[in-house]
N, C-alpha and C positions, 0 to 999 in steps of 0.2 A: 227193502225196510222194513219193519215189521215197528212204531214210534209210534207214541200217543206225548199229547200237552195238554196239559190242562192247567186251568190259572181259576180258585180256592180267594173267594175273598168274600170274610165274614164280619164280626164284629172285634172277633180277636185277634184272628188270622191273615195270613197277605203272604201267598207261596202262591210258586210258577215252578213244574215240574216241565223237565225237557227226556224224554225214556226211547233206549230205542234199544231195542232188544237180541238185535246179532250188529250187538257195536262188540269194541275190543275194550273195555274194561274202563272211557278216561271221565272223568267225572270232574263238574265242580259244585262240587256244595258247599249254599251257607245258610247257618237257618237261625244265629245267634248259642249254638248250643255246641256247643265244641262239641263233648264223646258223641254227641246224634251227629256232625257233619263228619266222625272215623270210622265211626257204626258205617252207616252211607256208605262211603267209601270204599268198605268190604264187601259189600257191600254190592257195588257197580263193579268192586277187581275181580272179583268171586268167581260173578258172573257172569260175565264179561257185557253186564250191562253198562249201556252209554250211557251215565245220571247227572242233571240238570237239574237242580233244585235253590231255590229264594225262599225264603223263608220271611217273614218277620210279625211275632208274636209279643200278647203282652204278658214278654219276662219275667215287667215288673211284679205281676204278681203271683204263676210259680210258672212251673212250667210243662202244666199238664195238655193246654187248649193245642199249641207249640208240637211238644211233637204226637201229638194225638193225631191232628190236622194233613201236618207232616208224612205220617203211612195212612191215610187216607188219602189221599192229592197222587200219592207214586202207587195208590193200588189202583184206581181211576186211570193215571196215566195206563200202568200195567193194562188193565181190560180194555183201556180204547188198541192201544197197538197191538193184539190178539187176535181181536177178530169173532168168528164166529168158532176161532181157534183151533178150525180144520189145520191136519197132518200133522199135530203136535203130541208129543209119547206121552204129556197130560201128568204122570206119573213121576216120583223125583223123590231120591231121598241122598242122606249123607250122614255120615257118622263125623263130628270135626273137631278134634280134640286143639285143644290150645294151654300150651306145659299140663299142668297139672287136671283139669277139667276136659272133660265129655261130654258133645249131647250130640242128637240123633233129631236128625229133620226133618218130617217125610209128609211129602204131601201129594193130593187129592188138585192137578187146576180144572173142577168139574165145573166152575162155576157157580158151587150151591156151597157160600162160606161156614166155615164153621171152625173155632181155637182150638185146638188142648195146649195147653200150656202146661207141666210139667217144671215147672222152674224156678228156685230160692235158692235165696240170698244169702250169705255172709253178713250182712249191716243193713239197713235200709240206706245208705246213703254210695253214689257212688264221686267222687266230688261234693258238684253241688248238685247234684242230680236223684232224685227220692228213683228206685230201684222196679219200682212200683208201675214208672210210669214208663214198665218199657213191653208189662205185657199188652199199657195201652197202641205202643203204634205194631207191635203185632197182630191184635187187634183189630182197631184199624188199618188197616194192612187187609188181613187173610179180607176182611167183609167187604171190601173199595176191589180187590182184584180178584173175585170166586172162588177166593184156594175152601176147601177140605185141609188147616195147616196146625201138624201136630209137634209140638215144642218140645225135651224135654232133657233138662241135665242130669247124669245118670251122677254122676259127681265134679265135683271144684271146692276151693279154700278163697279164689280171689277173687272178688264180685267182676274187675274188666277180664279177667278169661272164661265168665262164664258168659260176658252176655256178650262176647266177641268170641265164641264157640257158638250160641245160637243166629249171630249175622252170617256168620259164615256158612255156618251150616243151612241156611238161606240160603246161602249163595251158589253153590254148590245142586244141591234138590229143587231150586228154580231154572240151571241152565238147562237138565237133566231134560225136567215135565218140560220145558217150551219148545227144549228143539224139533225141528222138522224127524219125522222117522221117512225116509225117503221110501217106503211099500208104503204104505194108508197115505203120502202126501196132499192127495187130492179129497182124503174125507174126513169126518168128525169125528173122533176117537169114541164113539158113545153106539151105542147098537137100538139105542131111538131116531142120531142122528143128529139127535141137536142138544147142547151143553146147558144142565142147569133146570128148575125145577128143582118138584121132587123127585127120589128116588122109583 
C-alpha cells in the first residue's frame, strides 16, 4: 500500500492528513469549512484515495490559511505515498462535466510543480467562501504533490458546479496518473531515471 501521513502545525493551522493511494475512496474529513470538506470527499471518492483530514485553523480571520494549508498537507502526504514514483503511469487527464459546467484537468506527476489555472467564477463568493481561495488550494496541492497541473473550465453558470467539476476532474486524472503500469512497474517513468529537477 502506498500511504502517507503528515502533521502540519503552524501559528495559523493545525492539520493532520492520512492518505492511501491504493484505497477505495473512504474518507473522514473535517476542516471547519463545510464546502471544502465536500470537495475533498469528491477527491477521495472519485480518485479511489482513502483520505483522512483533520484541520483547525484561524477561521475567525478568514478561510485562506486553512484552505491553502490543507492543500499543502494533502500534497505532502501524496508525495510521501508516491516515494520515487517508480512504476506510475505518470500522466493523467479528465474531462469532467457537472450539469452545465465542463472542466478539463491534465497533469504530469513529474515532481516539477506548476499550476495553470484557467477557471472563472460567476460570483466572488460560494456561501461564506471566497471563490479565489480554490486557486490557493490547487496551487498549494500542486506544489507539495510535485504536479504539473493544468485546470481549465470551458464554461459554467453555477459556482458550485464549476468548482465541483474541477475537483472531480482532478480526482479522475490523479487516479489515472498514479496507477502502476504493469509493463514498467520497476522503472521510474523518465528517460533521466529520476523524476524532478530541471527539464
